[in-house]
N, C-alpha and C positions, 0 to 999 in steps of 0.2 A: 917904609921900616914898620909895624904892629910891636905896637904896648900894649897885651890885653893890663883889664881893668879886677885886679885881684876880687875887689867887693865881688863882684860884678857876679864872674865865673865861677865863685865862693856861693850866691847865693843861688844863680844857675842848678848848678848843681846836684846841692839841694831838694831843692823839687824836683829836680829827675828825679831821686834816690827817692823821695817821698812817695813821688808818682807809683812810684816802679814798687818797694811798698805794696802799696795800696791793689795791685791790679796782680799782683803776688799770690796775696792775700784772698782775693778776690777768685785767682781763678782756683786755687786751693781748696775755700768755700762751695764755688760748684762742681769741679772736679774729686773729690775729695773720694767720693766709692768708688777710685781705681788706686787709688789710692794700699782703702783699707781690702781691694781684689786680690791684692799683688804677695807675694811674698814674704808676713814677717819682718823675719827675717834681716828686711834689705835696709828695712830702716829704724833707726835713729828713736825716745820718746820722746816725745817733745811735750814737752812739762819746762819747767821753773819759767826763769827768763827767755825764754827760746824769742818771743814774740818780742822780748828787746833790740834781743840779736838777732833776726830777723833786720830792723829798722839800718838800724846802724851799717849791716852789710848793704842793706842795700845803697840809704850817704854816700855810703863809699867807695860803690859803684856808679850810681852820681856821679857825682865828685872824678872819679876816672875818666867818665865816659864826657862829661862837659874838660875836666885838661884836654887830654884823645886830641877832642875835637877840634880845639881851639888851635893846637902845633898841629894838624893835617888839614887845618885852616883856606890854607890858599895851596893845596892840590887837590881837593873836591869843587867838582865840576855845579851851574846854578852857581844860586845863592841865593840866600833865608831860609823859603823853608824845605825851595826845592836843594838844596845842598846838606844840608839838617836829613829833611828821610834819608837820601845816601846815605846818608856818614850810617841813621840809622841800620837798614839794611845788608851795609857792608862787615860790621858789627859784629851783625845775626850769622850773616855769609860762615866769617870765621872764625868770630867765638864763638856761635854755638850749635852751625851745622855737625862738625868735628865731633866735636862731645861729645850727640848725641847720634849719630851713629855709630860706635864704642861703643857707645850702655848700649841700644837695641844688637851688637852684633856680640857684644861681654858680660850683659848683663840677662839673668832674666826678670827682667821689669816688663811689665806690658805689652803692647804698637801700638794697641789703641791713650795707654798713659806720653810716650813717647810723641805721639806726633803731636797734644795738648800740647810741652809742651816745644815741641817743633816749632806751630803755631801763635801755643799763644809766650816766647822770644818776641817772633818775626810781632807777631803786635806790639809789645813793651819797647824792642831795637825802632820798631816807623816810628813809633807815640815820640818816644824819649828823644831821639834826633829830629823830628817835629820841632818839640819846643826848645833842643838847641837852639839850631836856630832858625825860630822865631825870633830868642831871646837873645844869642852871640852877635854884638861884635864888637870888631876889632878895636882900640881906636891908637889912633894914628899921630904918631911922634911926632 
């Protein structure tokens, strides 16, 4: 039986959340022109504490990813970095791709922007999986 170290899980989750926040911020900065080229009615105004809310959101996502990794740890093949990489890929395939396909089919978002989200999502979740896989070590009871 495996007992997880909650402190370590929390630390990994926070690190993953910060990394996701940095990558998402970089993606927004690099491809901001695609947002500006699309219909302004699609987007809320970015003002006030938006960056803080974005950071908190990414921290929550990092913690959830780390917890889910721990839950499915024994069900993932390979070990270490390989296990983390597979986890990141499955999160992307199940969590990102269907939503982006629906976005492409039902919203007036530029196709280029959907492709950017698809590629950046894959990159972000592969890196997140690698981080989690490299640091997560279950504690034996």
